[in-house]
C-alpha positions as CSV (number, residue, x, y, z in Angstrom):
1,M,87.1,65.9,67.6
2,N,86.5,68.9,69.9
3,R,90.2,69.1,70.6
4,Q,91.2,69.0,66.9
5,K,88.7,71.7,66.1
6,N,90.1,74.0,68.7
7,L,93.7,73.3,67.8
8,S,93.1,74.1,64.2
9,H,93.4,77.8,65.1
10,Y,96.7,77.3,67.0
11,V,98.9,78.9,64.3
12,F,100.7,82.1,64.8
13,K,102.0,84.1,61.8
14,R,105.0,85.8,63.1
15,D,104.4,89.1,61.4
16,E,100.7,89.3,62.2
17,T,100.2,89.1,65.9
18,P,100.2,92.2,68.2
19,A,103.4,91.2,69.9
20,S,105.3,90.8,66.6
21,L,104.2,94.3,65.6
22,G,105.3,95.8,68.9
23,F,102.0,95.9,70.8
24,R,101.6,95.0,74.5
25,M,98.8,95.3,77.1
26,P,99.4,98.4,79.1
27,A,98.9,98.6,82.9
28,E,95.6,100.1,83.9
29,W,97.3,103.1,85.6
30,E,98.9,104.2,82.3
31,G,97.3,107.1,80.6
32,H,93.8,106.6,79.2
33,E,92.2,108.2,76.2
34,G,88.9,107.2,77.9
35,T,86.8,104.6,79.7
36,W,84.1,102.5,78.1
37,L,80.8,101.8,80.0
38,S,77.5,100.1,79.2
39,W,74.6,101.6,81.2
40,P,72.7,99.2,83.5
41,K,69.4,98.0,82.2
42,D,69.0,94.3,82.3
43,P,66.0,93.5,84.6
44,V,67.3,90.1,85.7
45,T,70.8,91.3,86.7
46,F,69.5,94.4,88.5
47,P,65.8,94.2,89.2
48,G,63.8,97.2,90.5
49,K,65.6,99.3,93.0
50,A,68.8,97.5,92.5
51,R,69.1,99.0,89.0
52,E,68.5,102.5,90.4
53,A,71.2,101.9,93.0
54,V,73.7,100.7,90.3
55,E,72.8,103.7,88.2
56,G,73.9,105.8,91.1
57,V,77.3,104.0,91.0
58,F,77.6,104.8,87.3
59,I,76.6,108.5,87.9
60,K,79.3,108.8,90.5
61,A,81.9,107.0,88.3
62,V,81.2,109.1,85.3
63,K,81.5,112.3,87.3
64,A,84.8,111.2,88.7
65,L,86.2,109.9,85.4
66,Q,85.3,112.8,83.2
67,M,87.6,115.1,85.2
68,G,90.6,113.3,83.7
69,E,89.5,111.4,80.6
70,K,86.8,110.7,78.1
71,V,83.8,108.5,79.0
72,F,82.4,106.4,76.2
73,I,78.9,105.1,76.9
74,L,77.0,102.4,75.0
75,A,73.4,103.3,74.1
76,D,71.1,100.9,72.3
77,N,69.4,103.7,70.4
78,E,68.5,107.4,70.6
79,D,65.8,106.9,73.2
80,R,68.3,105.1,75.5
81,E,70.9,107.9,74.9
82,N,68.4,110.6,75.9
83,Y,67.4,108.6,79.0
84,I,71.0,108.4,80.1
85,R,71.6,112.1,79.3
86,D,68.6,113.1,81.4
87,I,69.8,111.0,84.4
88,L,73.3,112.5,84.2
89,Q,72.0,116.1,83.8
90,T,69.4,115.7,86.6
91,S,72.3,114.4,88.8
92,G,74.4,117.5,88.2
93,V,76.9,115.7,85.9
94,S,78.4,117.9,83.2
95,S,78.3,116.7,79.6
96,N,82.0,117.4,79.3
97,N,84.1,114.5,78.0
98,I,81.0,112.2,77.6
99,F,80.6,110.5,74.2
100,F,77.7,108.1,73.3
101,H,78.0,105.2,70.9
102,K,74.9,103.6,69.3
103,I,75.8,100.0,70.3
104,K,73.2,97.5,71.5
105,S,74.2,95.5,74.5
106,V,72.5,93.2,77.0
107,D,74.4,94.1,80.2
108,V,77.1,96.2,81.9
109,W,80.0,93.7,81.9
110,I,82.0,95.4,79.2
111,R,85.3,94.3,80.8
112,D,84.5,90.8,79.8
113,Y,82.8,91.1,76.4
114,G,84.6,94.2,75.2
115,P,88.0,94.2,73.5
116,T,91.3,94.3,75.3
117,F,93.3,97.4,74.2
118,V,97.0,97.1,73.4
119,K,99.5,99.8,72.6
120,N,102.8,100.1,70.7
121,R,105.2,102.3,72.7
122,Q,107.4,103.2,69.8
123,T,104.6,104.5,67.5
124,N,102.0,105.4,70.2
125,T,99.4,103.6,68.2
126,V,96.6,101.6,69.8
127,A,94.9,98.4,68.7
128,V,92.4,96.0,70.1
129,V,92.3,92.2,70.7
130,K,88.7,91.0,70.4
131,W,88.5,87.6,72.1
132,K,85.4,85.4,71.8
133,F,82.9,85.8,74.6
134,N,80.8,82.8,75.6
135,A,79.0,84.2,78.6
136,W,81.4,82.8,81.2
137,G,81.6,79.3,80.0
138,G,78.1,79.2,78.4
139,K,76.3,79.8,81.7
140,Y,73.9,82.5,80.5
141,K,72.5,82.3,77.0
142,A,70.8,85.6,77.3
143,F,74.2,87.3,77.5
144,M,75.6,85.7,74.4
145,P,74.7,88.6,72.1
146,D,77.2,90.8,74.0
147,D,80.0,89.1,72.0
148,R,78.7,91.2,69.1
149,A,78.5,94.3,71.3
150,G,82.2,93.8,72.1
151,M,83.0,93.7,68.4
152,E,81.1,96.9,67.8
153,V,83.1,98.6,70.5
154,A,86.3,97.4,68.7
155,R,84.9,98.8,65.4
156,H,83.8,102.1,67.0
157,S,87.4,102.5,68.4
158,K,88.6,102.8,64.8
159,V,91.9,101.0,65.4
160,Q,93.4,97.8,64.1
161,I,91.5,94.7,65.3
162,F,93.2,91.4,66.1
163,K,91.0,88.3,66.5
164,P,92.7,85.3,68.2
165,D,89.5,83.2,68.0
166,I,89.7,81.9,71.6
167,V,87.5,82.5,74.5
168,M,88.8,85.0,77.0
169,E,87.3,87.7,79.4
170,G,89.0,90.9,80.4
171,G,88.4,90.3,84.0
172,A,90.5,87.1,83.8
173,I,93.8,88.9,82.9
174,E,95.8,91.6,84.7
175,S,98.9,93.3,83.3
176,N,101.8,95.2,84.8
177,G,102.4,96.9,81.5
178,E,105.9,95.4,81.3
179,G,105.2,91.9,80.0
180,T,103.8,90.1,83.1
181,I,100.3,88.8,83.2
182,L,98.3,87.6,86.2
183,T,95.6,85.1,85.7
184,T,94.0,82.0,87.3
185,E,93.9,78.3,86.4
186,Q,90.3,78.1,87.6
187,C,89.2,80.4,84.7
188,L,91.7,80.0,81.8
189,L,92.1,76.3,82.2
190,N,88.4,75.7,82.7
191,K,87.0,73.2,80.1
192,N,84.0,75.5,79.5
193,R,86.4,78.0,77.8
194,N,88.9,76.4,75.5
195,P,88.8,72.7,76.1
196,G,91.2,71.9,73.2
197,L,94.1,74.1,74.4
198,T,96.8,73.1,76.9
199,K,98.1,75.5,79.5
200,T,101.2,76.1,77.4
201,Q,99.1,76.9,74.3
202,I,97.0,79.4,76.3
203,E,100.2,81.0,77.5
204,D,101.3,81.3,73.9
205,Y,98.1,83.2,73.1
206,L,98.8,85.6,76.0
207,K,102.3,86.1,74.8
208,H,101.5,86.7,71.1
209,Y,98.4,88.8,71.6
210,L,99.2,90.8,74.8
211,G,103.0,91.1,74.4
212,A,103.5,89.0,77.6
213,H,106.8,87.3,78.5
214,T,105.8,85.9,81.9
215,I,102.4,84.5,83.1
216,I,101.8,84.2,86.8
217,W,99.2,81.6,87.4
218,L,97.1,81.8,90.6
219,K,94.7,79.0,91.5
220,E,91.1,79.8,92.5
221,G,88.9,82.8,92.9
222,I,86.5,83.8,95.7
223,E,83.3,82.0,96.7
224,G,80.2,83.1,94.8
225,D,82.1,84.3,91.7
226,D,80.2,82.9,88.7
227,T,83.1,83.8,86.4
228,D,85.1,80.8,87.5
229,G,87.8,82.8,89.4
230,H,88.4,86.1,87.7
231,V,91.7,87.6,88.8
232,D,90.3,91.1,89.2
233,D,88.5,89.9,92.4
234,I,91.7,88.6,94.0
235,A,95.0,90.2,92.9
236,R,95.7,93.4,91.0
237,F,98.9,95.1,89.8
238,V,99.4,98.6,91.2
239,G,103.0,98.9,90.0
240,K,105.4,97.0,87.8
241,N,106.3,94.7,90.7
242,R,103.6,95.7,93.2
243,V,100.4,93.7,93.7
244,L,97.4,94.2,95.9
245,C,96.3,90.8,97.1
246,A,93.0,90.0,98.7
247,L,93.3,87.9,101.9
248,E,90.7,86.3,104.2
249,N,91.9,86.0,107.8
250,D,88.9,84.2,109.2
251,K,89.5,80.4,109.0
252,R,85.8,79.8,109.4
253,D,85.4,81.2,105.9
254,K,86.9,78.0,104.6
255,H,86.9,78.4,100.9
256,N,88.1,82.0,100.8
257,Y,90.7,81.5,103.6
258,Q,92.3,78.6,101.8
259,A,92.1,79.8,98.3
260,L,93.3,83.4,98.9
261,N,96.1,82.3,101.2
262,H,97.2,79.8,98.6
263,N,97.3,82.5,96.0
264,Y,99.3,84.8,98.3
265,K,101.9,82.1,98.7
266,L,102.1,81.7,94.9
267,L,102.6,85.5,94.6
268,Q,105.4,85.3,97.1
269,K,107.3,82.8,94.9
270,A,106.6,84.6,91.6
271,K,108.8,87.0,89.7
272,T,108.0,89.5,86.9
273,S,109.4,89.2,83.4
274,Q,112.3,91.4,84.6
275,G,113.1,88.9,87.2
276,E,111.9,91.0,90.1
277,K,110.2,89.6,93.1
278,L,106.7,91.0,93.9
279,E,106.0,93.5,96.6
280,I,102.7,92.2,98.0
281,I,100.3,94.5,99.7
282,K,97.5,92.7,101.7
283,L,94.0,93.8,101.0
284,P,91.3,92.7,103.5
285,M,88.2,90.9,102.5
286,P,84.7,92.2,103.4
287,E,82.6,90.2,105.8
288,P,80.5,87.5,104.1
289,I,77.0,88.5,103.0
290,L,74.4,86.1,101.8
291,F,71.4,86.9,99.5
292,P,69.3,83.7,99.4
293,K,67.2,84.7,96.3
294,R,70.1,85.9,94.2
295,P,69.7,84.5,90.6
296,F,73.4,84.1,89.9
297,A,75.9,81.6,91.4
298,G,74.3,80.9,94.7
299,P,73.6,83.0,97.8
300,R,77.1,84.1,98.6
301,L,77.8,87.6,97.2
302,P,81.3,87.8,95.6
303,L,82.4,90.9,97.6
304,S,86.0,92.1,97.0
305,Y,87.7,95.5,97.3
306,A,90.1,94.2,94.6
307,N,87.4,95.0,92.0
308,F,88.5,98.7,91.8
309,Y,89.1,100.7,88.7
310,I,92.1,103.0,88.1
311,G,91.2,106.2,86.2
312,N,93.6,108.9,85.1
313,T,92.8,111.0,88.1
314,C,90.8,108.7,90.4
315,I,90.4,105.3,91.9
316,I,86.9,104.0,92.0
317,I,86.6,101.3,94.7
318,P,83.6,99.3,95.8
319,V,82.6,99.5,99.5
320,F,79.9,97.4,101.2
321,G,79.0,99.0,104.6
322,C,81.5,96.6,106.3
323,K,83.9,97.3,109.1
324,T,86.8,96.7,106.7
325,D,85.7,99.4,104.3
326,D,87.9,102.1,106.0
327,K,91.0,99.9,106.1
328,A,90.6,99.1,102.4
329,L,90.2,102.8,101.5
330,S,93.2,103.7,103.6
331,I,95.4,101.1,101.8
332,M,94.2,102.3,98.5
333,Q,95.0,106.0,99.3
334,G,98.5,104.9,100.4
335,V,99.1,103.1,97.1
336,F,97.7,105.9,95.0
337,P,98.5,109.1,96.9
338,D,98.1,111.3,93.8
339,R,94.6,110.1,92.8
340,E,91.3,110.8,94.3
341,I,89.8,107.8,96.1
342,V,86.1,107.5,95.1
343,P,84.2,104.9,97.2
344,V,81.0,103.6,95.7
345,Y,78.5,101.6,97.7
346,S,78.3,98.3,95.8
347,L,76.1,95.7,97.5
348,P,73.3,96.2,94.8
349,F,76.1,96.0,92.1
350,V,77.5,92.7,93.4
351,Y,73.9,91.3,93.6
352,G,74.4,91.0,89.8
353,S,77.8,89.2,90.4
354,G,80.2,92.0,89.6
355,A,81.4,95.5,90.5
356,I,83.0,98.6,89.0
357,H,86.0,96.9,87.4
358,C,83.8,94.4,85.6
359,A,81.8,97.2,84.2
360,T,84.6,99.4,82.8
361,Q,87.2,99.0,80.0
362,Q,90.1,101.4,79.6
363,Q,91.3,102.7,76.2
364,P,94.9,103.8,76.3
365,K,96.0,107.2,75.1
366,S,97.6,107.1,71.7
């Protein structure tokens, strides 16, 4: 019965999907109109001083982003907006390019509950795909209302909205802007998302709604990731056929060593929709850090340098006070020589099970 219910939506009207109308998901490095953020406030995700530390990350991110694009910030109400304005002003952040939207949200993870923006290259028009958000497979009931927050972001964007009516999170998909999508089987084929859909049917949704031609399936994500293996912690496109791939070299770190090396081998065999082999750039993993009392997904923090965000003029990358931080920053500067590299200390951020990429969503320039 569950299967039949899910499959009842598996109908594509040829002239009504984004792909049929010329839309596709741009790469993150393509020009942005702006970046969407939801300011940290949930006391469970970021209790006490952790919230203050994560606010510091947001302050640094806003300051870097506003130099090259608009920054759209969700605020529950006028009091919340004034609170954020005061923090930014006190921290010496200009009001330039900052726009507030009265949208009530539970938490910061707008990458996952917000819409995915798509663009038509011929007309330069932008639209959104609003997936269903079920709080990472129904794990956290308190976050379910953010599905509505994501729809409000779509409405405030004032563009055409497509609703495929399947569960998907933005952190689970990565685009090269030319029709190739990276994702993981652990997440998209997980029975807690769309149990009635086959792998082929999920691929069809990605093709019809993101303008994809080729789907590259990786296997598993990193230990401690409560999203069931989001790809933005393990592999990221940095060019149409270039991928930054997280690798663990320590065999004692059994899960990450095996999972990430397996993904690396899959990328070595993969080709883009243009038939090109991938140039793979290895990205080190931070040393393991445990936090025994963490409320999400066990004590292992899901640390990864791959959870960076590409702005118009900057790259915001998490660092963790690890010996591999400098190497990761050097690699990133080599990949993006024309963008400012902005490191943000992110241990308090990852305490809540995410980092800067999870908390941002790009809106393409129209």
